[in-house]
DOROKOL-422957 format. One record per atom (N, C-alpha, C, O): atom name; x, y, z. Coordinates in steps of 0.05 Angstrom, whole numbers, m for minus. Layout:
% DOROKOL-422957
site/x/y/z
CA/X/Y/Z
...
END
This chain:
% DOROKOL-422957
site/x/y/z
N/17/m24/0
CA/0/0/0
C/17/25/0
O/38/26/13
N/9/45/m15
CA/25/69/m18
C/24/88/5
O/43/101/11
N/1/90/18
CA/m4/110/39
C/m15/97/64
O/m32/80/63
N/m4/106/87
CA/m15/97/112
C/m43/109/117
O/m47/132/111
N/m61/92/126
CA/m89/100/128
C/m98/102/157
O/m92/84/173
N/m111/124/164
CA/m123/127/191
C/m147/109/193
O/m159/100/173
N/m156/103/217
CA/m179/86/222
C/m198/98/242
O/m190/107/263
N/m223/98/235
CA/m245/107/253
C/m262/82/259
O/m272/69/240
N/m266/76/284
CA/m283/54/293
C/m309/66/304
O/m309/81/323
N/m331/59/292
CA/m357/68/301
C/m367/49/323
O/m370/25/319
N/m373/60/347
CA/m381/43/369
C/m405/55/384
O/m409/50/407
N/m421/70/370
CA/m444/82/382
C/m468/63/382
O/m467/42/370
N/m488/71/397
CA/m513/55/398
C/m536/74/404
O/m532/96/415
N/m560/66/398
CA/m583/84/401
C/m588/89/430
O/m590/71/447
N/m591/115/437
CA/m596/123/464
C/m624/115/473
O/m643/118/458
N/m626/105/498
CA/m652/98/509
C/m664/73/499
O/m687/66/506
N/m649/58/482
CA/m659/32/472
C/m641/10/481
O/m616/11/478
N/m652/m10/494
CA/m637/m33/504
C/m633/m53/481
O/m652/m64/471
N/m608/m57/474
CA/m601/m76/453
C/m607/m104/464
O/m598/m112/485
N/m623/m120/448
CA/m628/m148/457
C/m603/m164/463
O/m604/m183/479
N/m581/m157/450
CA/m556/m172/454
C/m545/m167/482
O/m531/m183/493
N/m553/m144/494
CA/m542/m136/520
C/m560/m143/543
O/m552/m141/566
N/m584/m151/537
CA/m603/m157/558
C/m593/m179/577
O/m584/m200/567
N/m593/m174/602
CA/m585/m194/623
C/m555/m200/622
O/m547/m220/633
N/m539/m183/609
CA/m510/m188/608
C/m495/m171/628
O/m472/m177/636
N/m508/m149/637
CA/m494/m131/655
C/m475/m113/640
O/m460/m98/652
N/m475/m114/613
CA/m457/m98/597
C/m474/m75/585
O/m496/m79/575
N/m463/m51/586
CA/m477/m27/577
C/m471/m20/548
O/m487/m6/535
N/m449/m29/537
CA/m441/m22/510
C/m437/m46/493
O/m424/m66/501
N/m448/m45/469
CA/m445/m68/451
C/m416/m74/445
O/m409/m98/443
N/m399/m54/444
CA/m371/m59/438
C/m357/m76/459
O/m338/m90/453
N/m368/m76/483
CA/m356/m91/505
C/m370/m118/510
O/m363/m132/529
N/m388/m125/493
CA/m401/m151/495
C/m380/m174/494
O/m365/m175/474
N/m379/m191/514
CA/m357/m211/514
C/m362/m234/495
O/m385/m245/493
N/m341/m242/481
CA/m342/m265/464
C/m317/m281/471
O/m294/m272/467
N/m320/m305/482
CA/m298/m322/491
C/m280/m306/511
O/m256/m308/510
N/m293/m291/528
CA/m279/m277/550
C/m266/m251/542
O/m252/m239/558
N/m270/m242/517
CA/m258/m217/509
C/m280/m198/498
O/m298/m208/485
N/m278/m172/503
CA/m297/m154/491
C/m297/m156/460
O/m276/m160/448
N/m320/m153/448
CA/m322/m156/419
C/m303/m138/404
O/m291/m146/384
N/m300/m114/414
CA/m282/m95/400
C/m253/m103/402
O/m236/m94/386
N/m246/m121/421
CA/m218/m130/423
C/m210/m144/397
O/m187/m142/389
N/m228/m159/385
CA/m222/m173/360
C/m217/m154/337
O/m200/m159/320
N/m232/m132/337
CA/m229/m112/316
C/m202/m99/319
O/m187/m96/299
N/m195/m91/343
CA/m169/m78/348
C/m146/m96/343
O/m125/m87/333
N/m149/m122/349
CA/m127/m141/344
C/m123/m144/314
O/m100/m146/305
N/m144/m144/299
CA/m141/m146/270
C/m128/m122/258
O/m110/m124/241
N/m135/m98/268
CA/m122/m74/259
C/m93/m73/267
O/m76/m65/251
N/m87/m81/291
CA/m59/m81/300
C/m41/m99/283
O/m17/m93/279
N/m52/m120/273
CA/m37/m139/256
C/m37/m132/227
O/m25/m146/211
N/m51/m110/220
CA/m53/m103/191
C/m32/m83/183
O/m24/m65/198
N/m21/m87/159
CA/m2/m68/148
C/m17/m45/135
O/m39/m49/124
N/m5/m21/137
CA/m17/1/122
C/m36/18/138
O/m46/38/127
N/m41/12/163
CA/m59/28/180
C/m42/44/200
O/m22/33/211
N/m50/69/205
CA/m35/85/224
C/m48/85/251
O/m72/81/253
N/m32/89/271
CA/m41/88/299
C/m35/115/312
O/m16/129/302
N/m49/124/332
CA/m72/110/345
C/m97/112/328
O/m100/129/311
N/m115/93/332
CA/m141/93/319
C/m160/113/332
O/m155/121/355
N/m180/121/318
CA/m201/139/329
C/m226/123/335
O/m232/104/321
N/m239/130/356
CA/m264/116/364
C/m286/136/368
O/m282/157/380
N/m310/129/358
CA/m333/147/360
C/m356/132/373
O/m360/108/368
N/m372/146/389
CA/m397/134/399
C/m396/126/428
O/m417/123/441
N/m372/122/439
CA/m369/115/467
C/m342/126/477
O/m324/132/462
N/m341/128/503
CA/m317/139/516
C/m293/119/513
O/m295/96/520
N/m272/129/501
CA/m249/111/496
C/m237/100/522
O/m224/79/522
N/m242/114/544
CA/m230/104/570
C/m244/79/580
O/m233/65/597
N/m267/72/568
CA/m280/47/575
C/m265/24/562
O/m268/0/569
N/m249/30/542
CA/m234/10/526
C/m205/10/532
O/m192/m11/533
N/m194/34/535
CA/m165/37/538
C/m159/54/563
O/m165/78/563
N/m148/42/585
CA/m137/15/586
C/m160/m6/590
O/m181/1/600
N/m154/m30/582
CA/m174/m51/584
C/m175/m62/613
O/m155/m60/627
N/m197/m73/621
CA/m199/m85/648
C/m180/m109/650
O/m173/m121/630
N/m172/m115/675
CA/m153/m136/680
C/m163/m164/671
O/m147/m182/667
N/m189/m166/669
CA/m200/m192/662
C/m194/m200/633
O/m197/m224/625
N/m185/m181/617
CA/m178/m187/589
C/m149/m196/589
O/m131/m182/597
N/m144/m221/579
CA/m117/m232/581
C/m99/m222/558
O/m75/m220/562
N/m110/m217/535
CA/m94/m208/513
C/m95/m178/510
O/m117/m167/509
N/m72/m164/509
CA/m73/m135/505
C/m84/m129/478
O/m77/m141/458
N/m102/m109/477
CA/m115/m102/452
C/m98/m84/435
O/m97/m87/411
N/m86/m65/447
CA/m69/m46/433
C/m51/m32/452
O/m58/m26/474
N/m27/m26/443
CA/m8/m11/459
C/m5/17/449
O/13/32/458
N/m23/25/432
CA/m20/52/419
C/m41/71/428
O/m41/95/420
N/m61/63/445
CA/m81/81/454
C/m102/86/433
O/m101/75/411
N/m121/104/440
CA/m143/111/421
C/m147/141/422
O/m145/153/443
N/m154/152/399
CA/m162/180/399
C/m192/181/401
O/m207/166/388
N/m202/199/418
CA/m231/203/421
C/m241/220/398
O/m232/243/394
N/m261/211/385
CA/m274/226/364
C/m301/236/374
O/m315/221/389
N/m310/260/367
CA/m337/269/374
C/m358/251/360
O/m352/239/340
N/m381/250/372
CA/m402/233/361
C/m427/249/355
O/m432/270/368
N/m442/240/336
CA/m468/252/329
C/m489/229/328
O/m482/206/330
N/m514/236/325
CA/m535/217/322
C/m532/204/294
O/m536/217/274
N/m526/178/294
CA/m523/164/269
C/m494/161/260
O/m478/179/265
N/m488/139/247
CA/m460/133/239
C/m450/153/218
O/m427/161/220
N/m466/160/198
CA/m457/178/178
C/m449/205/189
O/m428/216/182
N/m466/216/207
CA/m459/242/219
C/m434/240/236
O/m418/259/237
N/m430/217/249
CA/m406/214/266
C/m381/213/249
O/m360/223/257
N/m382/202/225
CA/m359/202/207
C/m353/230/198
O/m329/238/197
N/m373/245/191
CA/m369/273/182
C/m356/290/204
O/m337/304/198
N/m366/288/228
CA/m355/305/250
C/m327/296/257
O/m311/312/266
N/m321/270/254
CA/m294/260/259
C/m274/273/240
O/m253/282/248
N/m282/274/214
CA/m265/287/194
C/m261/317/200
O/m240/328/198
N/m283/330/209
CA/m282/358/216
C/m265/363/240
O/m254/385/244
N/m263/343/258
CA/m247/345/283
C/m218/339/279
O/m202/340/298
N/m210/331/255
CA/m181/327/250
C/m173/299/243
O/m149/293/241
N/m192/280/240
CA/m185/253/231
C/m171/256/203
O/m184/265/184
N/m146/247/201
CA/m131/252/176
C/m141/235/153
O/m148/211/156
N/m141/247/129
CA/m145/232/105
C/m119/219/96
O/m98/230/103
N/m120/197/82
CA/m143/180/78
C/m150/164/103
O/m132/158/119
N/m175/157/106
CA/m182/140/129
C/m202/119/121
O/m218/121/102
N/m201/98/137
CA/m220/75/135
C/m239/76/158
O/m231/83/181
N/m264/69/153
CA/m284/67/174
C/m293/38/177
O/m298/24/157
N/m293/28/202
CA/m305/2/207
C/m321/4/233
O/m324/26/243
N/m331/m18/243
CA/m349/m18/266
C/m340/m36/288
O/m324/m55/283
N/m350/m31/312
CA/m342/m47/335
C/m353/m75/335
O/m344/m93/348
N/m375/m79/319
CA/m389/m105/319
C/m380/m122/295
O/m396/m137/284
N/m354/m121/289
CA/m343/m136/266
C/m320/m153/276
O/m297/m151/267
N/m326/m171/295
CA/m304/m187/308
C/m291/m207/289
O/m270/m218/296
N/m303/m213/266
CA/m291/m232/247
C/m271/m218/229
O/m259/m231/211
N/m267/m192/232
CA/m248/m177/216
C/m220/m189/219
O/m212/m196/241
N/m206/m191/197
CA/m179/m202/198
C/m160/m183/183
O/m168/m166/168
N/m134/m186/188
CA/m114/m170/174
C/m116/m174/143
O/m113/m154/128
N/m122/m198/134
CA/m125/m203/106
C/m147/m186/94
O/m145/m175/72
N/m170/m184/108
CA/m192/m168/98
C/m185/m139/97
O/m190/m125/77
N/m172/m129/119
CA/m165/m100/120
C/m145/m94/97
O/m149/m74/83
N/m124/m110/95
CA/m103/m104/75
C/m114/m107/46
O/m107/m91/29
N/m131/m127/41
CA/m143/m130/15
C/m160/m105/8
O/m157/m94/m14
N/m177/m98/27
CA/m195/m75/22
C/m179/m49/17
O/m185/m34/m2
N/m159/m44/33
CA/m143/m19/30
C/m126/m20/4
O/m124/0/m9
N/m115/m43/m2
CA/m99/m45/m26
C/m116/m40/m51
O/m107/m26/m69
N/m139/m53/m52
CA/m156/m49/m75
C/m168/m21/m76
O/m172/m9/m98
N/m173/m9/m53
CA/m184/18/m52
C/m164/38/m63
O/m170/55/m79
N/m139/35/m54
CA/m118/53/m63
C/m112/49/m92
O/m107/69/m107
N/m112/24/m101
CA/m106/19/m129
C/m128/30/m147
O/m123/36/m171
N/m152/32/m137
CA/m175/41/m153
C/m173/71/m160
O/m184/80/m179
N/m158/86/m143
CA/m156/115/m147
C/m182/129/m139
O/m184/153/m144
N/m201/116/m127
CA/m227/128/m120
C/m225/146/m96
O/m207/143/m79
N/m243/166/m95
CA/m245/183/m72
C/m259/169/m49
O/m255/175/m26
N/m277/150/m57
CA/m293/136/m37
C/m297/107/m46
O/m303/102/m69
N/m293/88/m28
CA/m299/60/m35
C/m316/48/m12
O/m315/56/11
N/m331/28/m20
CA/m348/13/m2
C/m343/m17/m5
O/m343/m27/m27
N/m337/m31/17
CA/m332/m59/17
C/m358/m75/16
O/m376/m71/31
N/m359/m94/m3
CA/m382/m112/m7
C/m373/m140/m10
O/m351/m146/m19
N/m391/m159/m4
CA/m387/m187/m10
C/m411/m198/m24
O/m434/m190/m19
N/m407/m216/m43
CA/m429/m225/m60
C/m442/m250/m47
O/m430/m265/m31
N/m467/m254/m54
CA/m482/m277/m43
C/m470/m303/m51
O/m471/m322/m36
N/m458/m304/m75
CA/m446/m329/m84
C/m419/m335/m70
O/m407/m356/m74
N/m410/m316/m53
CA/m387/m322/m35
C/m397/m329/m8
O/m387/m347/5
N/m417/m314/2
CA/m428/m318/29
C/m444/m344/32
O/m440/m359/51
N/m463/m348/13
CA/m482/m370/16
C/m469/m398/17
O/m477/m414/34
N/m450/m404/0
CA/m438/m431/1
C/m423/m436/28
O/m423/m458/38
N/m411/m414/39
CA/m396/m417/63
C/m414/m420/88
O/m409/m435/106
N/m436/m404/87
CA/m455/m403/110
C/m483/m404/99
O/m497/m383/98
N/m493/m427/91
CA/m519/m429/77
C/m542/m421/95
O/m564/m414/84
N/m540/m421/121
CA/m562/m415/138
C/m562/m386/149
O/m580/m378/162
N/m541/m371/143
CA/m539/m344/153
C/m558/m326/138
O/m560/m328/113
N/m571/m308/152
CA/m590/m290/140
C/m576/m262/138
O/m570/m250/159
N/m572/m253/114
CA/m560/m227/109
C/m579/m211/92
O/m596/m222/78
N/m577/m185/94
CA/m592/m167/76
C/m576/m162/51
O/m553/m153/52
N/m588/m167/28
CA/m574/m164/3
C/m587/m142/m14
O/m611/m139/m15
N/m569/m126/m26
CA/m578/m108/m47
C/m578/m124/m73
O/m558/m137/m79
N/m600/m123/m88
CA/m603/m141/m111
C/m599/m126/m137
O/m617/m114/m148
N/m574/m127/m147
CA/m568/m115/m173
C/m569/m137/m194
O/m570/m161/m189
N/m569/m128/m219
CA/m569/m146/m242
C/m543/m162/m242
O/m521/m151/m239
N/m545/m188/m247
CA/m521/m205/m248
C/m503/m197/m271
O/m512/m189/m292
N/m477/m199/m266
CA/m457/m196/m287
C/m441/m221/m289
O/m446/m241/m275
N/m421/m221/m307
CA/m406/m245/m312
C/m391/m256/m289
O/m387/m280/m287
N/m383/m239/m270
CA/m366/m248/m249
C/m380/m252/m222
O/m368/m263/m203
N/m404/m243/m219
CA/m418/m248/m193
C/m448/m246/m197
O/m458/m236/m217
N/m463/m256/m177
CA/m492/m258/m179
C/m507/m232/m180
O/m530/m230/m188
N/m494/m211/m170
CA/m507/m185/m169
C/m519/m179/m142
O/m525/m156/m136
N/m523/m199/m125
CA/m533/m196/m98
C/m509/m191/m79
O/m492/m208/m77
N/m509/m168/m66
CA/m486/m161/m50
C/m495/m152/m22
O/m517/m142/m18
N/m477/m157/m3
CA/m482/m149/25
C/m459/m132/35
O/m436/m137/27
N/m465/m113/52
CA/m444/m95/62
C/m425/m109/82
O/m433/m128/95
N/m401/m98/83
CA/m380/m109/100
C/m370/m90/122
O/m350/m95/135
N/m385/m68/126
CA/m377/m49/147
C/m348/m39/142
O/m333/m35/162
N/m341/m35/117
CA/m315/m24/111
C/m318/m1/90
O/m330/m5/69
N/m308/22/97
CA/m310/45/80
C/m283/59/78
O/m268/59/98
N/m276/69/55
CA/m250/83/51
C/m256/111/40
O/m270/114/20
N/m246/131/54
CA/m250/159/46
C/m222/170/41
O/m206/175/60
N/m216/175/16
CA/m189/183/8
C/m184/213/14
O/m162/220/22
N/m205/229/11
CA/m201/258/13
C/m228/272/19
O/m248/258/24
N/m228/298/19
CA/m253/313/25
C/m275/307/5
O/m298/308/11
N/m267/302/m20
CA/m287/295/m40
C/m301/269/m33
O/m325/267/m36
N/m286/250/m23
CA/m297/224/m15
C/m317/227/7
O/m336/211/10
N/m314/248/24
CA/m332/252/46
C/m360/260/36
O/m379/257/51
N/m362/269/11
CA/m388/275/0
C/m406/251/m1
O/m431/253/1
N/m395/227/m5
CA/m411/203/m5
C/m423/198/23
O/m446/189/25
N/m408/204/44
CA/m418/201/71
C/m440/221/77
O/m460/215/90
N/m436/246/67
CA/m456/267/71
C/m482/259/56
O/m504/265/66
N/m479/246/33
CA/m503/237/18
C/m517/215/35
O/m542/215/37
N/m502/197/46
CA/m513/176/63
C/m528/188/86
O/m550/179/93
N/m516/208/98
CA/m529/222/121
C/m556/234/112
O/m576/231/126
N/m556/247/90
CA/m581/260/80
C/m602/239/72
O/m625/243/78
N/m593/217/60
CA/m612/196/52
C/m624/183/76
O/m647/175/75
N/m609/180/98
CA/m620/169/122
C/m643/185/133
O/m662/175/143
N/m640/212/131
CA/m661/229/140
C/m687/226/124
O/m709/232/134
N/m684/217/99
CA/m707/215/82
C/m718/187/80
O/m736/181/64
N/m708/168/97
CA/m715/140/93
C/m745/135/98
O/m756/115/88
N/m758/153/112
CA/m787/150/117
C/m804/168/98
O/m828/170/101
N/m790/180/79
CA/m803/197/59
C/m795/187/32
O/m778/198/19
N/m808/166/22
CA/m799/151/m2
C/m798/169/m27
O/m780/165/m43
N/m816/188/m30
CA/m815/204/m54
C/m791/222/m54
O/m777/225/m74
N/m785/234/m31
CA/m761/251/m30
C/m736/235/m33
O/m717/244/m45
N/m736/211/m21
CA/m713/193/m24
C/m709/185/m53
O/m686/185/m63
N/m731/179/m67
CA/m729/172/m95
C/m718/195/m112
O/m701/190/m129
N/m726/219/m106
CA/m716/242/m120
C/m686/246/m115
O/m670/253/m133
N/m678/240/m90
CA/m649/244/m83
C/m632/223/m97
O/m610/229/m107
N/m643/198/m99
CA/m628/177/m112
C/m629/179/m143
O/m611/169/m157
N/m650/191/m153
CA/m654/192/m181
C/m677/172/m188
O/m673/148/m186
N/m700/183/m197
CA/m723/166/m200
C/m719/144/m221
O/m728/122/m217
N/m705/150/m243
CA/m701/130/m263
C/m682/108/m254
O/m686/85/m261
N/m662/116/m239
CA/m643/96/m228
C/m658/78/m208
O/m653/54/m207
N/m675/90/m192
CA/m690/75/m172
C/m708/55/m186
O/m710/32/m178
N/m722/64/m207
CA/m740/46/m221
C/m724/23/m235
O/m733/0/m236
N/m701/30/m245
CA/m684/10/m258
C/m675/m11/m238
O/m674/m35/m244
N/m669/m2/m213
CA/m661/m20/m192
C/m685/m38/m184
O/m682/m63/m182
N/m708/m26/m180
CA/m732/m41/m172
C/m740/m62/m193
O/m752/m82/m186
N/m734/m55/m218
CA/m742/m74/m240
C/m721/m95/m245
O/m724/m113/m261
N/m698/m94/m230
CA/m677/m114/m233
C/m658/m109/m255
O/m643/m127/m263
N/m659/m85/m267
CA/m642/m80/m290
C/m617/m64/m284
O/m602/m57/m303
N/m611/m57/m259
CA/m589/m40/m252
C/m565/m57/m243
O/m568/m74/m225
N/m542/m53/m256
CA/m518/m67/m247
C/m504/m51/m226
O/m507/m27/m224
N/m487/m64/m210
CA/m472/m51/m189
C/m454/m30/m201
O/m451/m8/m190
N/m441/m36/m223
CA/m422/m18/m236
C/m436/8/m245
O/m426/30/m241
N/m460/5/m257
CA/m475/28/m266
C/m484/45/m243
O/m484/70/m244
N/m492/32/m221
CA/m501/47/m197
C/m478/64/m186
O/m483/87/m179
N/m454/54/m185
CA/m432/70/m175
C/m423/92/m195
O/m414/113/m186
N/m426/86/m220
CA/m421/107/m240
C/m441/130/m237
O/m433/154/m239
N/m466/123/m233
CA/m487/143/m229
C/m481/159/m204
O/m483/184/m204
N/m474/146/m182
CA/m468/159/m157
C/m444/178/m160
O/m444/200/m150
N/m424/169/m175
CA/m400/185/m179
C/m407/211/m194
O/m398/233/m187
N/m424/208/m215
CA/m432/231/m231
C/m449/250/m215
O/m445/275/m216
N/m468/239/m199
CA/m486/256/m183
C/m471/272/m162
O/m477/295/m157
N/m451/259/m149
CA/m437/271/m126
C/m412/285/m135
O/m398/299/m119
N/m405/283/m161
CA/m381/295/m172
C/m356/284/m158
O/m337/299/m152
N/m356/258/m154
CA/m333/245/m142
C/m328/219/m158
O/m342/212/m176
N/m306/205/m150
CA/m301/179/m161
C/m307/158/m139
O/m291/155/m121
N/m329/144/m141
CA/m337/125/m121
C/m337/97/m134
O/m347/93/m156
N/m327/77/m119
CA/m326/50/m129
C/m332/30/m107
O/m328/36/m84
N/m341/7/m115
CA/m345/m15/m97
C/m321/m33/m97
O/m308/m36/m118
N/m315/m45/m74
CA/m293/m64/m72
C/m306/m91/m64
O/m316/m93/m42
N/m304/m111/m81
CA/m316/m137/m76
C/m295/m153/m61
O/m274/m159/m71
N/m302/m161/m36
CA/m283/m176/m20
C/m288/m206/m23
O/m311/m215/m23
N/m267/m222/m25
CA/m270/m251/m29
C/m271/m266/m2
O/m263/m289/m1
N/m282/m254/19
CA/m284/m266/45
C/m313/m266/54
O/m325/m244/58
N/m325/m289/58
CA/m352/m291/67
C/m356/m278/95
O/m376/m264/100
N/m336/m282/112
CA/m338/m272/140
C/m338/m241/141
O/m346/m230/161
N/m329/m228/120
CA/m328/m199/120
C/m355/m187/121
O/m358/m164/130
N/m376/m202/114
CA/m403/m192/113
C/m419/m200/138
O/m443/m195/140
N/m406/m213/157
CA/m420/m223/181
C/m412/m205/205
O/m390/m207/215
N/m431/m189/214
CA/m427/m174/238
C/m447/m184/259
O/m461/m203/255
N/m447/m171/283
CA/m463/m180/305
C/m486/m161/310
O/m483/m141/323
N/m509/m167/299
CA/m533/m151/302
C/m555/m164/319
O/m572/m150/330
N/m554/m190/321
CA/m575/m204/335
C/m563/m230/348
O/m541/m238/341
N/m578/m242/366
CA/m568/m266/380
C/m558/m288/362
O/m538/m301/368
N/m571/m293/340
CA/m562/m314/321
C/m535/m307/309
O/m519/m324/304
N/m531/m281/304
CA/m504/m272/294
C/m483/m278/315
O/m461/m288/308
N/m489/m271/340
CA/m470/m276/361
C/m462/m305/364
O/m439/m312/367
N/m482/m323/362
CA/m477/m351/363
C/m459/m360/340
O/m440/m375/345
N/m465/m351/316
CA/m449/m359/293
C/m420/m348/295
O/m401/m363/290
N/m418/m323/302
CA/m391/m311/305
C/m375/m325/326
O/m351/m330/323
N/m388/m332/349
CA/m374/m347/370
C/m364/m374/360
O/m342/m382/367
N/m380/m387/344
CA/m372/m413/333
C/m348/m410/314
O/m329/m426/314
N/m349/m389/297
CA/m328/m384/277
C/m302/m378/292
O/m280/m388/285
N/m304/m360/312
CA/m279/m353/327
C/m268/m377/342
O/m244/m379/344
N/m286/m394/352
CA/m277/m418/366
C/m262/m436/347
O/m242/m449/354
N/m272/m437/322
CA/m259/m454/302
C/m232/m443/294
O/m213/m458/288
N/m229/m417/294
CA/m203/m404/288
C/m182/m411/309
O/m158/m414/303
N/m191/m415/334
CA/m172/m422/355
C/m159/m449/349
O/m142/m459/365
END
């Protein structure tokens, strides 16, 4: 990789809402949910520590870094010896990314989440290498259904259904990995933030996305490549998708069944 990349870890959660994953655990933050005796975020930090091309210290948003660094004595493996930078937080992940950049998070930077304990150095390095090679201002990590389904046939993921092309089925799932090369790339995050505000106003959202592109998507005629070309033109940036060849990259911990699966996978890695 040509350039060292900063890292922002999103660790926020909805205020006043009890996450079903935390019920009866005595844990207040999802990032600290124990898996095999270690907080979930410990696996994310361990993957980053072992990855080439990322700069330290990492930035964290959504929770007080002092809850993580230093770690409690009950954690046997040190998570990081480089500390964490506290990033300001806003309501919603997109807004938190924007304020982090405004607060001094250096470009280029990668964004990931605290609930991605299956993250590995191979995933991080592949994503960053392909992102930098693409020359894009903004990239989004995705995994295809024909990679995920054979490996984990019973896992339930949310797929965006694009038209199939020669090299993949067209059904893709997010991997909680984003690369923002510069201030232009941040425009994609600002669009995400604005679109989130319109999610309950379908007509306004359709206008924001482009009515003809939306209809093409709904009719099954939109390819992933055309979608990103349209986004690039609309936002006046260069935005690209990065298809990751790792099924586990698309598995995060959102519900108890995810936690059970992730626990089994991590146990297998041991």
